[in-house]
Every structure is written in structure tokens, then in C-alpha cells.
N, C-alpha and C positions, 0 to 999 in steps of 0.2 A: 314752222320751225321743225328742223330735223330731229330725229330721236336723239342723236348725239348732242344737238344744241339744247334740248330739254334736259338731258342728263347733266350737262355742264351747268345749266341755270339752277337746277335743284341742288347740285353740289355746292354752288356758290352760297346757298342759304346757310351753310355751315360756317361761313366766313364771318369775321368781325371787321369793322371798318372804323378807323379813327380819321376824322375829316378835319384837317387843319386848313381853314379857308376863311377869307374875309367876308364871304357871303354864305347864308344858310341854304341857298339854292332850292327854295321851297315854292318857287313860282309854278303856276299851272297854266295850261292853255287857255283856261277861262279868264285868267287874270292878265294874260299876255296882251301887249299893245298891238298885236297883229304882226309882229316881226317873225314869228315862227322859230325864233332862236331857242333851242332847248338847253343851252348852257346854264341858264339860271333855274333849271327845273330838275336837275339830276337827283337830288335827295328826295324831292317830292315823288318822283317816279319809283325810286327804290322802296319807298314806304307805302306805295299803293295809291297815291294820288295822281291826278293828271290823266293823260291819254291812256285808255285801257290797252291800246296796242303796245304800249311800252311798259306800263306798270304791271301787266300780266303776261309778259313775254313767254313764260312757260305754262300759261293757263291759270295761274293762281298768283294773287298778290297777298302780302308784299314780297318783293324779291329779296329784301334784307329784313331779318327779324329786328324790330326796333331796339330791343335790349342789346343787340350786338353792334349798335352804332353809338359813337361818341363824337361830338362836334366841339372843336376848340378854336377860339380866337375870332369869332365872327364880329364884324363891326355892328354895334347896336343900332346904328342909324339905318342899317340895311335890312333889319328884321322887323316884321310886323308883330304886334302883340298877339294877333290870332295865330301866327306861326309859332310863337313861343308857347302858347297854350297847347297847340297841337303836339309839339315835341314833348312837353311835360306829360301830357295825358297818354302819349304813346310809350313813354318809358325811355326816351332817348336822353342820354347825358349831354347837356348843352352848356358850355362855358363861353361867354362872350369875351371880347377883347380885354376889358378892364380886369376881370378876374384872372384871365389867362396871363396877362402881362405882369400881374402882381406876384404870381407864383407859377412860372411856366413849367418847371420841372415837376412840381407837385401836382398841378392839374393834369399834366401828361401821364404821370404815374397812376393817378386815380382813374383816368379815362381808360387806359389800356388794361388796367386790372379789372375794371367793370366789364369791358367788352370781351376780355379773354377768360372770364369766369367760366363760361361754357367751353367745352373742348372745341378745337378748330383753329385754323390760322387767322391772323389779323393783318390786313393791309392798311397802310397809312397813305392818305391822300394829302399832298402838300401843294396848295395853290399859293403862289408867291404874293397874291394880293392880300394875304393875311398880314403881311408886313406893311407898316405905314409907308406910303410911297415917298414921304419926305426923307425916310431913311434908306429905302431901296426902290428907286423908280423904275421897276421892271414889269410891274403888273399890267397886263393888257387892259384891265379895267381898274384904274388906280383908286386907292383908298388913302386920302390925305387926312391926317389928324386922328388916326385910330389909336396911336400911342403904342402899337406893338412893334418892337424892334427886331431886326434880323438876329441879334444875339439871343433874344428871348426865344425866338422860334427855334434857333439852333439848339439851345438847351433842352427844349421840349423834344425835338427830333432825336437827340441823343438818347433820351430816356425811352422813347418809343421804339427806336431801332435796336436797342439792346435787350428788349423784352424777349423771353423765350418763344412767345407766340408770334412774333413779328415775321411776316412772310414776304413782304414786298413794299416798295415805296413808289408811289405815283406822283410825278412832277407835272404841274400844269401852269399855263397862262404866262409864261415868261416871254416878254417881247424885247428882244435884243435891239430892236430899232430905237428904243428909248435910251440907249447907252452908247453914245458916239465913240467913246474911247475904250470901251470894254472893261472899265474898272469895276463897274457895278456887277457885271456878269461874273467877273472873277471872284468877287465877294460871295455871290450866290453859290458858285461852284465849290468854293472852299467850305462854305457852310454845309452843303449837302454831303460832300466827301467826309468832313469831320464827323457828321452825324452817323453816316453809314459805317465808317471805320470804327466808331465806338461800339 
């Protein structure tokens, strides 16, 4: 890695992250089925687990301080008990789908307040698969029956995007091929625009 790359990586350690996603993404190469797909391993690598080439990109792990990470909306069926223990022991704020959908604005406010307690900007990651695919069938990896609605996620995103520490929104996993007439994509775009406008 170049000197500039190392400096950028170290600077990223000062960031916070609110991860609104249907999956905890705590897979590791050791648990992988041989696919080599890293999509389900992002959080694991940020927290220092997994392939050392990725988890220690700047020579030291973790890339993200655990206390600067909050995870919202994960489908409980997709998270192992050992991963819940790991998150709790690491000091990561973790609210799964049922708690999130019961109070989306409240859980979002508590999450970003905890992550922003230290100085530094906060990024928000929004994977559309946090929304129950029965309500919004756009997720590349669908989650049916999670009970999390687009309206609930929109309420949470509004809270997150208007916080003074908010510095950017990352949008992932939208598959427009699942939406023949474009109506679901229009709902998604309206939700994101209304959140950012807030």
C-alpha cells in the first residue's frame, strides 16, 4: 500500500459507521463455502477478523474502532449466536430487525449518538435488503418475512442523515431487474431523497 493509501486508511479510523443492513456480514474465509465472495464479510474485516490481507490493510487491525460502529435492522435468522457474542464483547451497538422495526427513529437516534460520541464524521450504509422483500422486492439477496418496512427504514434514515456528524450515505444491493415496471425503484428513490433532504 502506498504512503497516501496508509494515511487515508488511518484517517478512516476516525470515522463512525451506522450499518443499516439485513445481514451482519460477519462471515470469514474460514467459514466460507468456497465461493470466495467477500460481500458477506465486510464487517468482519473492518473489525479485524478474516483475511489478514484485508483486515490489516494499513498494517494494523481493526480498520474501524468497534465503538464507532452501530448496526441496525439485521435479520435475526441470518446472524449466528457466536457473532452476536462477538459484537457484544467488542462493544458494537447491534439492534436486530424486531427491535429496529418497533422503534426505527429511536434506535437510529441512539445508534448515531453512540457512534458520534467521539469526534469525527459518520457514514451511513444502507443495504436495501434490510427491508422485507415482501414490501420492497429490490434486494439482490432477498429477505422475506423480516418485518422491516421501507417506511420504517426511511424514518431511521431521516434521523441519521440530519445528525450533525452525518457525512455520507452509501447505497448498496439494489437489483432493478426485480422490478419490471419501475414502481418499486421509484419508491426506493423517493425514500432516499426524502431522507437526505431531511
